[in-house]
DRENDRENKE-497609 format. One record per residue: z, y, x of N, C-alpha, C, O in turn. Coordinates in steps of 0.05 Angstrom, whole numbers, plus 5000, padded with zeros to 4 digits. Last residue first. Example, Ala and Ser with C-alpha at 12.3 -4.5 7.8 and 13.67 -1.06 7.14 Angstrom:
514249555257514349795273515750015258516150235268;515648865264515649105246515649345264516949345285;
% end
This chain:
253156741841251456511846252256281828251156071829;252857461838254057201831252056981836249657021835;254358141860252557911855254257661848256657661851;257858541862255158611872253258371867250758401870;263558791831261658571832258958671842257858871831;268059181871266259161848264258931852263458881875;271159231917272459201891270759161867271659121845;267659271960269459501953270559481925270759681911;263958791932263958981954265559211945264959341925;263958101914264858371910264458531935264558431958;261257531882261357701906262057991899260958101881;262856911858262557191850263057351876265157321889;260156261850261356461868260856741856258656791846;260255571835259955841826261456031844263755981852;260855031847259355201865258855481856257255621868;264354781812261454731809259754921826257454961819;269655281809268555011808265455001805264255201796;269155881852269955741827268755451828267155391845;270956381896269656121894270855971870273255931868;269657041910271256861893269656601889267456611880;269457451965268057241951270057071936271956971948;268958121987270657911977268957711962267157791947;269158622034267358442020269058202013270558092030;271559292041271959012038269658872025268358982007;273459842083271759732062272059422063272659312084;275760172122277360052101275759962077276459992054;271860262161272560482143274060372118273660472096;268959602167269759862178270360062155269560022132;271959052129269759192142270759462154273059532151;274758432119275358722123273158842139272558752161;273557952074272558052099273058352100271858502085;276257392042276357682045275457762072276357652092;275356891996274756962024274557272025272957392011;278956441957278056721960277656771990279256702007;278555901911278756001938277756291939276056361923;278755841856279755621873280355721901282255641914;280656451820278856271834280256051850282656071855;283556541756283956551785282056361799281756131790;278756721704281256621715281356641745279556741758;274256951681273956691694276556571704276656331710;276057421654273957251643274056971654273856771639;279957651685280457631657278457441643279157311623;277257681735279557491731280157451702280857221694;273758091724272657821729274957621725274457411713;277358521720275658451697274558171700274358021680;279558511772281258451749279558381724280258191709;275158681802276358421807277958331782277758101774;270359021759272559011779273558721782272858551766;263159041754265758971744267858971766267158921789;258259111779259859351775262659291763264359471761;254658611743254758791767256459031760256259151738;258458171702256258361707256758521732259058561740;259857581669260457741693257957911700255757801703;257957271628259357521621259857701645260357941642;256156811652254157001641255357271633253957471633;260656531663259456671685257356871675256857081688;262156251619263256521621262056671645262356921646;260055741628258755921609259656211610258156391604;263855501661261355591672259755781654258355961663;270455701657268355581641265655681653265255931655;277255641677274555711684272555561665272955321659;282855861639281155641648278355731654277155881639;288356221656285756241644283956031656283656011681;292956191686292856031661290156051647289655901627;292456551727292356261733292056091708290855881710;293157091721290556981712290256681717288156561712;297857261745297657261715295157131704294957081680;296657201802298257001787297957021757297856811744;294157601829292457421814294057221797292857091780;298057851858296858011836295057831819294457911796;299057451895301157521876299957671852300757621829;294457471926295057231910297057291889296857191866;291658141918293257941932293557691914292957701890;285358481916287758371903289058161919287758001933;283258871974282858701951285558601939287658631951;284959561991284859271996284359111971285059201949;280960111968283060001984282759701987280559591985;277960491934278760221926281060111942283060021930;276160961952278360971933279460701926281560671914;274661142016274360921998276660921978278960871986;272661802027274661602030274261382009273461441986;265761942041268161982026270161752030269361522037;263162092106263161912083265861942068267961972080;261862792119263262542125263162362101263062452078;259963282103258063072107259262802115257862602118;264663582100262963562076261063332079260563192059;266663562151268163432130266463402105266763202090;262863872179263263582186264663442164264063202158;263764362155261164232151261463932157260363762143;268864462177268464462148265864312141265864142123;267864482231269764282220269364252190269364022180;264464922234263564662243265364442231264264232222;267865332215265565262200264464992208263664832191;271665352257272565292230270165202213270365002198;268365512299269765252300270565172272270364932265;266966022280264865822284266065542285264965352274;272066282281270566252256268466032258268165872240;272966272336274766132318273466082291273665862280;268766602353268966332362270766162344270065932337;270267082328267666952321267766662330266866492314;275167182354275067152325272467002316272566822299;273367232407275267022400275266962370275466732362;270067682403268967432412270767192404269866982395;273868072390271867992370270567722377269967562360;276568092438278068022414276067922392276567722379;272668282472273668012476275167912451275067682444;267768662434270068632451270968342453270068172437;260868782440262968652425265368612443264968522466;
% end
C-alpha cells in the first residue's frame, strides 16, 4: 500500500472513531436551565392547596406544576454536570416537589 493510501486509511479511521464517539455520547440536555423568578410571576396569584398535591404527577414540567400549585415559597436550584439541574419547590406545610432536568421526579 502506498503512503498516499495509508494517509487516506488513517483519515478514514479517525473519522469513524469520531463518528462512533458522537453516537455513544450522552445526548444534549434539551431542557436547559430551570425557570427564573421572572418566569414564575404569572403563577403568583394561584393559591396553594394541599389537596392539589394529588394532581402533581411524575414527568410533569415546572410550568404544569406551577399551574396547579402556584409559585412556591422557596426554590432550591442545583446545577449538575452536563448542564443538568435538580430543582426543589417548597410549599406551605412542608410540601416539596422535586424536579430533575425540568420534570417531576417526586413529591413529599
